[in-house]
VOGU-3710 file (C-alpha; in Angstrom, 3 decimals, decimal comma):
1> mpterpgvvk> -38,435/-66,584/-13,855  -39,100/-66,551/-10,096  -37,119/-69,813/-9,734  -34,088/-68,332/-11,578  -33,554/-65,124/-9,527  -32,363/-66,893/-6,332  -29,801/-68,703/-8,465  -28,434/-65,407/-9,783  -28,019/-64,119/-6,249  -26,486/-67,411/-5,182
11> wilppvllal> -23,822/-67,521/-7,895  -22,986/-63,820/-8,404  -23,035/-62,294/-4,901  -20,539/-64,670/-3,263  -17,744/-63,820/-5,789  -18,333/-60,098/-5,157  -18,066/-60,576/-1,422  -15,023/-62,777/-1,899  -13,291/-60,112/-4,037  -13,956/-57,440/-1,421
21> fmsslawlad> -12,650/-59,716/1,308  -9,470/-60,581/-0,619  -8,742/-56,938/-1,473  -9,095/-56,042/2,199  -6,597/-58,727/3,149  -4,171/-57,456/0,502  -4,487/-53,844/1,785  -3,794/-54,989/5,330  -0,813/-57,020/4,163  0,602/-54,021/2,324
31> rraapapvdg> 0,170/-51,829/5,397  2,090/-54,386/7,509  4,795/-54,841/4,892  5,320/-51,100/4,100  4,309/-48,820/6,971  3,736/-45,140/6,256  7,016/-43,190/6,281  7,822/-41,575/9,574  8,972/-37,932/9,559  12,630/-38,732/10,100
41> cvrchgdvrg> 13,451/-35,060/10,738  12,433/-35,502/14,376  15,321/-37,923/14,935  17,656/-34,924/14,880  15,282/-32,003/15,334  12,840/-33,447/17,850  13,556/-30,692/20,350  12,310/-27,921/18,044  9,149/-26,281/19,337  7,280/-22,997/19,068
51> leashaalgc> 5,641/-23,325/15,638  1,901/-22,742/15,866  -0,287/-25,863/15,843  -1,683/-25,545/12,316  1,786/-25,742/10,735  3,472/-27,930/13,356  1,022/-30,727/12,507  2,363/-30,866/8,936  5,842/-31,996/9,906  9,131/-30,467/8,808
61> aachlgdraa> 9,293/-31,802/5,243  5,947/-30,355/4,214  7,573/-26,909/4,215  11,319/-27,552/4,090  11,122/-30,494/1,646  14,098/-32,875/1,692  13,512/-36,605/2,205  11,598/-37,298/5,398  12,074/-41,071/5,110  15,864/-40,974/4,817
71> rdetaahagl> 18,000/-41,930/7,810  21,240/-40,466/6,484  21,741/-36,712/6,974  22,997/-36,100/3,447  20,093/-37,957/1,872  17,590/-36,357/4,216  18,818/-32,854/3,322  18,848/-33,392/-0,437  16,621/-30,715/-1,943  16,199/-29,019/1,431
81> vlipgndadv> 14,671/-25,517/1,427  16,036/-23,575/4,394  13,671/-20,616/4,022  10,368/-21,832/2,527  7,854/-19,397/1,087  10,070/-17,531/-1,356  8,655/-17,176/-4,847  11,229/-19,653/-6,146  9,809/-22,508/-4,051  6,310/-21,397/-3,089
91> drtcgtagch> 4,612/-23,745/-5,564  6,299/-26,695/-3,814  5,856/-25,409/-0,257  3,148/-22,957/0,850  1,255/-23,147/-2,438  0,828/-26,915/-2,716  -2,609/-28,395/-3,284  -3,148/-29,278/0,356  -2,184/-25,864/1,700  -2,668/-22,507/-0,071
101> pempprmrns> -2,699/-23,167/-3,840  -4,771/-20,062/-4,597  -2,219/-17,669/-3,096  0,849/-17,788/-5,407  -1,051/-16,538/-8,502  -2,539/-13,704/-6,465  0,821/-12,819/-4,963  2,569/-12,756/-8,338  -0,027/-10,464/-9,926  -0,176/-8,154/-6,914
111> imstmngvvs> 1,270/-4,673/-7,351  3,439/-5,455/-4,324  5,132/-8,208/-6,316  5,268/-6,671/-9,772  6,144/-3,068/-8,787  4,376/-2,314/-12,052  3,632/1,334/-11,325  7,181/2,059/-10,179  8,693/0,479/-13,289  6,202/2,073/-15,657
121> vdrwvfgeqp> 6,554/5,608/-14,307  10,352/5,359/-14,145  10,615/4,257/-17,768  8,269/7,069/-18,798  10,298/9,682/-16,890  13,457/8,381/-18,555  11,773/8,774/-21,945  11,665/5,056/-22,683  7,904/4,646/-23,077  5,156/7,049/-24,195
131> tptartpias> 2,930/6,943/-21,098  3,322/6,245/-17,365  0,898/3,318/-17,647  1,891/0,013/-19,222  2,276/-3,633/-18,242  5,829/-3,577/-16,890  6,514/-6,134/-14,122  9,787/-5,993/-12,226  10,764/-9,269/-13,895  10,857/-7,453/-17,248
141> lgtsspadlh> 13,842/-5,288/-16,251  16,719/-5,583/-18,655  20,375/-4,681/-18,213  20,889/-2,141/-20,987  18,378/0,702/-20,698  19,148/3,592/-18,302  15,732/3,333/-16,621  16,106/-0,362/-15,918  19,626/0,098/-14,569  18,348/2,948/-12,381
151> lrnlcaschv> 15,714/0,643/-10,890  18,170/-2,216/-10,436  20,561/0,123/-8,635  18,155/1,993/-6,349  14,649/0,522/-6,241  14,298/-3,102/-7,306  14,515/-4,775/-3,890  11,128/-3,513/-2,629  8,871/-6,231/-3,978  7,354/-9,227/-2,230
161> taqkrqwgpi> 8,870/-11,787/-4,598  12,442/-10,660/-3,826  14,380/-13,551/-2,314  14,797/-13,829/1,446  18,255/-15,372/1,822  18,967/-15,215/5,559  17,188/-16,402/8,675  15,796/-13,676/10,857  12,696/-11,593/11,497  11,169/-9,076/9,115
171> geqsrgggcn> 12,575/-5,700/10,134  13,417/-2,187/9,020  15,749/-3,332/6,258  13,850/-6,436/5,152  12,842/-6,753/1,531  10,684/-9,460/-0,013  10,584/-13,055/1,102  7,366/-14,185/-0,554  4,996/-15,464/2,123  7,561/-14,593/4,808
181> achlrypaea> 7,354/-10,895/3,923  3,979/-10,643/5,630  3,508/-13,772/7,732  6,837/-14,627/9,401  6,994/-13,730/13,094  9,778/-14,449/15,572  8,827/-15,000/19,231  11,276/-13,499/21,727  12,877/-16,877/22,532  13,488/-17,680/18,847
191> lgqldagvhr> 14,979/-14,235/18,298  17,218/-14,630/21,335  18,561/-17,953/20,088  19,180/-16,462/16,651  21,129/-13,542/18,136  23,149/-15,853/20,373  24,026/-18,181/17,505  23,107/-21,291/19,508  21,333/-24,404/18,253  17,818/-23,249/17,542
201> tthpqlrarp> 15,078/-25,075/19,397  12,352/-22,431/19,036  10,907/-22,204/15,535  9,593/-18,877/14,193  5,860/-18,700/13,597  3,600/-18,001/10,639  0,695/-15,734/11,515  -2,307/-14,787/9,415  -2,209/-11,056/10,124  0,946/-9,008/9,501
211> trdhcfgchs> 2,042/-6,270/11,866  3,242/-2,768/10,982  6,814/-4,076/11,277  6,225/-6,280/8,227  5,207/-3,263/6,142  7,909/-0,913/7,388  10,902/-2,106/5,365  9,429/-1,120/2,010  6,823/1,447/2,988  9,175/3,631/5,000
221> rsgrvslsye> 10,651/4,379/1,581  9,056/5,987/-1,478  5,906/7,669/-0,100  7,163/7,193/3,504  3,662/6,200/4,669  4,954/3,883/7,416  6,884/6,797/8,891  4,087/9,342/8,498  1,456/7,022/9,963  3,453/6,588/13,185
231> gwresddgga> 4,295/10,300/13,394  7,842/10,488/12,030  9,415/12,572/9,291  12,888/12,477/7,802  15,164/15,253/9,034  18,292/16,871/7,639  19,281/18,226/11,070  19,453/15,062/13,164  16,503/13,674/15,063  15,036/11,725/17,910
241> rtladgrela> 15,283/8,369/16,128  17,798/6,775/13,779  16,703/4,006/11,436  18,811/0,947/10,746  19,736/2,409/7,346  21,026/5,603/8,965  18,147/7,958/8,206  17,422/10,494/10,936  13,813/11,040/12,013  12,112/13,890/13,842
251> palpdvhfer> 8,694/13,641/15,555  5,614/14,732/13,630  1,859/14,520/14,069  0,767/10,854/13,829  -2,309/9,534/12,105  -5,342/9,361/14,376  -5,838/5,693/13,424  -2,341/4,922/14,712  -3,234/6,647/17,978  -6,319/4,401/18,194
261> glecvdchvs> -4,154/1,281/17,805  -4,999/0,241/14,251  -2,552/-1,913/12,303  -2,077/-1,504/8,553  -4,126/-4,631/7,806  -7,140/-3,276/9,670  -7,773/-1,143/6,577  -5,657/-2,847/3,909  -7,516/-6,164/3,865  -6,167/-9,414/2,430
271> wevmgegsya> -7,940/-9,076/-0,938  -6,291/-5,668/-1,315  -2,788/-6,583/-0,149  -2,580/-9,920/-1,947  -4,678/-8,763/-4,860  -7,595/-10,625/-6,392  -5,534/-12,413/-9,017  -5,975/-9,894/-11,821  -2,945/-7,865/-12,903  -2,866/-4,334/-11,452
281> lhredqaqva> -1,093/-1,546/-13,353  -1,005/1,006/-10,516  -1,549/1,026/-6,761  -4,979/2,630/-7,022  -6,159/-0,179/-9,308  -5,641/-2,696/-6,507  -6,855/-0,540/-3,595  -10,262/-1,504/-2,245  -11,096/-0,008/1,149  -12,070/3,670/1,362
291> cadchltgaa> -12,736/5,950/4,339  -16,468/5,824/3,669  -16,509/2,036/4,129  -16,183/2,601/7,896  -17,356/6,203/8,310  -20,718/5,866/6,649  -22,983/8,511/5,191  -26,044/6,236/5,070  -27,308/2,851/6,159  -24,727/0,113/6,563
301> ktltfaeadp> -24,646/-2,744/4,053  -23,796/-5,955/5,871  -23,224/-9,676/5,347  -23,748/-12,477/7,836  -20,850/-14,728/8,739  -22,305/-17,456/6,495  -22,605/-14,998/3,573  -18,996/-13,784/3,897  -16,310/-15,140/1,600  -14,236/-18,061/2,966
311> eaqkltrltg> -11,164/-15,866/3,409  -12,983/-13,459/5,726  -14,392/-16,411/7,668  -10,976/-18,038/8,017  -9,253/-14,828/9,127  -11,949/-14,245/11,724  -11,517/-17,723/13,201  -7,706/-17,580/13,137  -7,623/-14,250/14,949  -10,178/-15,195/17,590
321> gdssparrfl> -12,953/-12,960/16,279  -16,685/-13,510/16,608  -17,653/-16,302/14,181  -21,196/-16,841/15,412  -24,105/-16,963/12,937  -25,318/-13,636/14,323  -22,083/-11,899/13,308  -22,604/-9,303/10,580  -19,704/-7,738/8,676  -19,719/-4,389/6,943
331> tvgrtgrafp> -19,104/-4,668/3,219  -16,348/-3,024/1,187  -18,024/-0,588/-1,177  -15,769/-1,282/-4,144  -16,163/-5,075/-4,105  -19,191/-5,930/-1,955  -17,081/-8,422/0,024  -17,103/-8,714/3,798  -14,797/-6,269/5,574  -12,890/-8,447/8,088
341> gtralpdggl> -12,712/-7,029/11,588  -15,866/-4,938/11,247  -19,106/-5,777/13,001  -22,627/-4,381/13,000  -23,948/-4,042/16,552  -27,508/-4,809/17,719  -28,055/-1,139/18,595  -27,347/-0,102/15,014  -23,774/0,981/15,702  -20,605/-0,344/14,110
351> elepagprpa> -17,268/-1,415/15,536  -13,842/-2,601/14,480  -11,816/-5,389/16,080  -8,195/-4,212/15,558  -5,581/-6,750/14,471  -3,325/-5,668/17,330  -3,856/-6,255/21,067  -6,390/-3,457/21,440  -10,072/-3,568/22,391  -12,767/-3,217/19,762
361> rrlapiaapc> -13,587/0,383/18,882  -16,890/1,884/17,881  -16,773/3,445/14,409  -17,751/7,094/14,204  -20,198/8,085/11,463  -19,116/10,750/9,027  -19,271/14,277/10,445  -22,167/16,439/9,311  -20,149/19,010/7,287  -18,260/16,349/5,269
371> ggdgahaals> -19,660/16,354/1,761  -22,865/17,945/2,997  -22,641/21,097/0,919  -22,507/21,808/-2,772  -19,097/23,421/-2,614  -17,067/20,497/-1,285  -18,808/17,420/-2,652  -15,870/16,696/-4,973  -13,245/16,696/-2,212  -11,614/13,471/-1,103
381> cgachdawap> -11,562/12,838/2,640  -7,812/13,349/2,754  -8,015/16,746/1,065  -9,279/18,107/4,390  -8,175/15,512/6,940  -4,546/14,831/5,951  -2,499/17,076/8,220  0,833/16,949/6,386  2,906/15,051/3,870  6,658/14,458/3,453
391> qctgchtrfd> 8,027/16,529/0,598  11,330/16,508/-1,269  11,371/19,396/-3,717  14,523/18,661/-5,644  16,717/15,728/-6,561  19,705/15,372/-8,847  20,142/11,911/-10,347  23,277/11,166/-12,340  24,935/8,118/-13,844  28,640/7,318/-13,417
401> atevmfdlld> 29,859/4,672/-15,839  33,196/4,283/-14,046  31,734/3,028/-10,760  30,261/-0,328/-9,830  26,728/-0,725/-8,551  25,081/-3,489/-6,553  22,241/-4,982/-8,595  19,264/-5,214/-6,230  17,434/-7,601/-8,530  20,179/-10,152/-9,188
411> gderqgrfhe> 22,185/-9,634/-6,010  25,493/-9,145/-7,803  27,711/-6,296/-9,002  27,324/-4,486/-12,316  29,313/-1,786/-14,055  27,894/1,733/-13,827  26,175/3,378/-10,889  23,381/5,905/-10,316  23,780/8,569/-7,631  20,931/10,558/-6,099
421> apgprlaapp> 21,455/13,885/-4,324  18,125/14,687/-2,631  16,937/18,184/-1,888  15,785/19,414/1,515  13,399/17,080/3,317  10,270/19,035/4,242  6,910/18,360/5,889  3,858/20,510/5,174  0,186/20,208/4,176  -0,089/18,612/0,740
431> algvrelrvd> -0,951/20,482/-2,420  -4,364/19,883/-3,942  -5,145/18,822/-7,477  -7,688/16,922/-9,543  -8,249/13,297/-10,499  -10,688/12,749/-13,364  -12,444/9,404/-13,002  -14,359/7,681/-15,771  -17,766/6,860/-14,300  -20,788/5,604/-16,286
441> ggvqrrveef> -19,478/6,978/-19,557  -18,729/10,414/-18,094  -15,956/12,101/-16,119  -16,185/12,600/-12,356  -13,869/15,258/-10,934  -12,354/14,631/-7,498  -10,008/16,942/-5,594  -7,173/14,969/-3,997  -3,897/15,589/-2,189  -0,601/15,713/-4,116
451> tpgmvltlar> 3,073/15,760/-3,158  6,277/16,285/-5,158  6,784/12,971/-6,909  9,725/13,691/-9,188  11,121/17,214/-9,214  14,510/16,289/-10,566  17,352/16,824/-12,928  18,270/13,584/-14,606  21,526/12,643/-16,278  20,664/9,241/-17,703
461> taaeqaaprf> 24,105/8,673/-19,199  27,582/10,044/-18,712  27,101/12,107/-21,894  24,149/13,959/-20,334  26,085/15,354/-17,366  26,481/18,768/-19,001  22,839/19,019/-20,121  20,608/16,888/-17,857  16,875/16,457/-18,407  14,479/18,204/-16,019
471> rrlyaagfph> 11,058/16,981/-14,875  8,602/18,623/-12,480  6,035/15,958/-11,599  3,687/15,694/-8,646  2,015/12,475/-7,519  -1,421/11,873/-6,064  -1,152/9,983/-2,807  -2,669/9,345/0,586  0,040/10,328/3,093  -1,596/8,522/6,070
481> tvrrevrdca> -1,644/11,566/8,363  -5,393/11,691/8,991  -6,636/13,844/11,861  -10,100/14,537/13,240  -9,383/18,244/12,994  -9,350/19,597/9,440  -7,781/22,326/7,379  -9,498/25,681/7,745  -10,925/27,551/4,780  -7,931/29,822/4,265
491> schasplalg> -5,495/26,893/4,247  -6,997/25,919/0,895  -8,462/29,113/-0,565  -5,589/31,437/0,357  -2,636/29,054/0,553  0,080/29,049/-2,096  1,084/25,517/-1,056  -2,445/24,171/-1,509  -2,747/25,717/-4,956  0,664/24,441/-6,056
501> ygrgrleyvv> 2,561/27,743/-6,156  5,081/26,704/-3,489  6,092/28,418/-0,268  5,927/32,174/0,045  3,619/35,090/0,785  0,222/35,120/-0,908  -1,739/38,309/-0,174  -4,869/40,020/-1,402  -4,260/43,724/-1,989  -7,407/45,896/-2,173
511> rgragewrft> -7,570/49,190/-3,987  -11,011/50,746/-4,015  -13,548/48,165/-5,076  -11,102/45,829/-6,730  -8,479/43,547/-5,350  -5,435/41,799/-6,703  -3,736/38,606/-5,586  0,038/38,803/-5,304  2,507/36,053/-4,611  6,098/36,401/-3,458
521> pstpasaadg> 7,865/33,012/-3,503  10,369/32,182/-0,797  12,226/29,641/-2,919  14,497/30,754/-5,771  13,398/30,048/-9,309  14,744/27,030/-11,131  16,903/27,767/-14,141  15,239/24,828/-15,907  11,708/26,241/-16,137  11,607/29,521/-14,211
531> lpgdawigfl> 9,247/28,262/-11,504  10,114/28,414/-7,796  12,055/25,324/-6,825  9,230/23,975/-4,606  6,356/24,874/-6,969  4,124/22,595/-8,981  2,635/25,242/-11,296  3,087/28,938/-11,983  1,128/31,581/-10,062  -2,166/32,190/-11,887
541> repgaatttr> -0,890/30,451/-14,988  -2,365/27,661/-17,061  -0,473/24,444/-16,224  1,598/22,815/-18,915  1,455/19,206/-20,028  3,013/16,245/-18,161  2,765/17,640/-14,629  1,827/14,441/-12,750  2,778/10,766/-12,680  -0,662/9,636/-13,867
551> edtrpftlae> -2,709/10,271/-16,995  -5,922/10,933/-15,065  -4,533/13,547/-12,635  -3,646/17,214/-13,048  -3,172/20,493/-11,146  -5,868/23,141/-11,045  -6,564/24,921/-14,314  -6,366/28,721/-14,432  -10,162/28,947/-14,232  -10,195/26,691/-11,154
561> qrriltvgac> -7,422/28,721/-9,505  -9,464/31,888/-9,997  -12,587/30,340/-8,475  -10,639/29,124/-5,435  -8,972/32,495/-4,930  -12,268/34,342/-5,332  -13,472/32,535/-2,210  -10,145/33,377/-0,586  -10,766/37,046/-1,359  -14,188/36,873/0,305
571> ltchppasap> -12,580/35,333/3,402  -10,431/38,434/3,904  -13,597/40,244/5,065  -16,206/37,571/5,780  -15,457/34,994/8,517  -16,135/31,364/7,534  -19,244/31,206/9,766  -20,778/34,418/8,368  -24,050/34,390/6,434  -22,474/35,079/3,000
581> mrealrdptr> -19,973/32,233/3,424  -22,640/29,814/4,667  -24,715/30,680/1,601  -21,676/30,028/-0,584  -21,377/26,549/0,928  -24,993/25,742/0,118  -24,917/27,034/-3,474  -21,521/28,367/-4,561  -22,596/29,266/-8,103  -25,563/31,325/-6,910
591> algqisprca> -23,490/33,000/-4,195  -20,810/34,083/-6,662  -23,514/35,546/-8,877  -24,855/37,687/-6,011  -21,659/39,364/-4,869  -22,402/42,846/-3,606  -21,094/45,803/-5,662  -19,485/47,021/-2,442  -17,214/43,963/-2,336  -13,666/44,302/-3,595
601> tprwp> -13,772/41,549/-6,193  -10,551/40,135/-7,664  -9,051/41,673/-10,769  -7,162/39,084/-12,773  -3,992/39,728/-14,794
//
């Protein structure tokens, strides 16, 4: 056996080496015979500059497709995509295997693409489905039902997967564009060339973090949060600013986070905006970051840079943030993921690196009174800290079959048109109501802020003009008008707006040792239901069914109204800082049980 092994090596190993050598020669011959295709786009477009390095290195055809090896213009432009990143081409451009393949599925399931809540609530209001919650993506809109035509006529352009058809930056009237909707940015030189109509040599850029301008086109509509955040409200009497769509704006109190220089994406992180990939039915299902994630009530939960998810790591590097091993992120309470932009400091403090050109800011802990007493533990942060909300207390929507509408979904004309006649545009502190959350098999009650969502008469068809439907629905929402200063006690416990009664005079009239609450509305009653035109519910009445745009929200019950107004009655004599009121904050149930016989307690109708 020992004499045979050298023979095996002698006769087997040389053929192996020979095969490797011959295959190497063949590979080299192929390389000489057929060199790698050169990006032929540069023969005509070699003077284009400005695209950031990470995308410029890919060459033109990686995004715009076409045939990079062709020398003829017609052949080179075959299959060309002028505006890459739209949903129609994203799987062949931005979402290819070598780039961002995980993003298209997330984008398509995101509430910002599906508009699921908008479609679902609209169909419910029109009487076309039994609840305001169902799987109803914008792509499911038909062309026969009144609700779907209403959306096609007035609403269907505000979704990320709407097609961007023209070159240009994302602005006040921009809608959709797929990846462009959030990431396209025009440097000044590129914008100047576009405006001048000259041959473009400066390419627009693609940036990881969107600016407020990217959000404005859609979010200055509906809940108007882009306007409110920056301190603007719509005005019926002219204003200091006119939007590109003609709306007049008047100044209002801005959000304190806007004053501190925070961009939208400082709070609305990528996993929230893009979604996690699962299908969201309503906005709140996709929301992740809460006030308490930055303004903590206890010890901070943190992750090191190495422990953070790859997306947080990548965003930090792309935006020039601290990516050292010592970096510690705060975590998002709802998901446990790293909160990009946040950092735990060696001294135990916390700070935020804003997405905009602002210095890092130290995060303030939650103030001592917030949630620190038994009376207000159920209140959301915004219930006290939101200064105001835009309010439209009446809208008439009618259908005219003789006119032609522009279909926002298909981009063509269609017979029949919806008209909306809005009521007065108002700004005031939001009403308060209740969201009932399912937690650990039970129900957790949380007081939140509400605004008029749909107080409207609705003529769905031409035949309904004489007898339109009427709905009085409020919507829970975060108006983005946060202030450090908060509502005082009376602005909740003795405010007709806060309780949902509408504007007017709410007074406590004392006779002897009993008192009576009286309300005089300032808005005429609606013929449809007898309530004041700007009301949500009747004064000291049990609310009816179907009063909000969600199944888990409602106004205050009659019993809750009485409890709130009982405190309001006490405030007519006892200042908020007095001993009886401080005791009521510590233990409201016990305090109500110890009311002095000398007090003029409320008498209820």
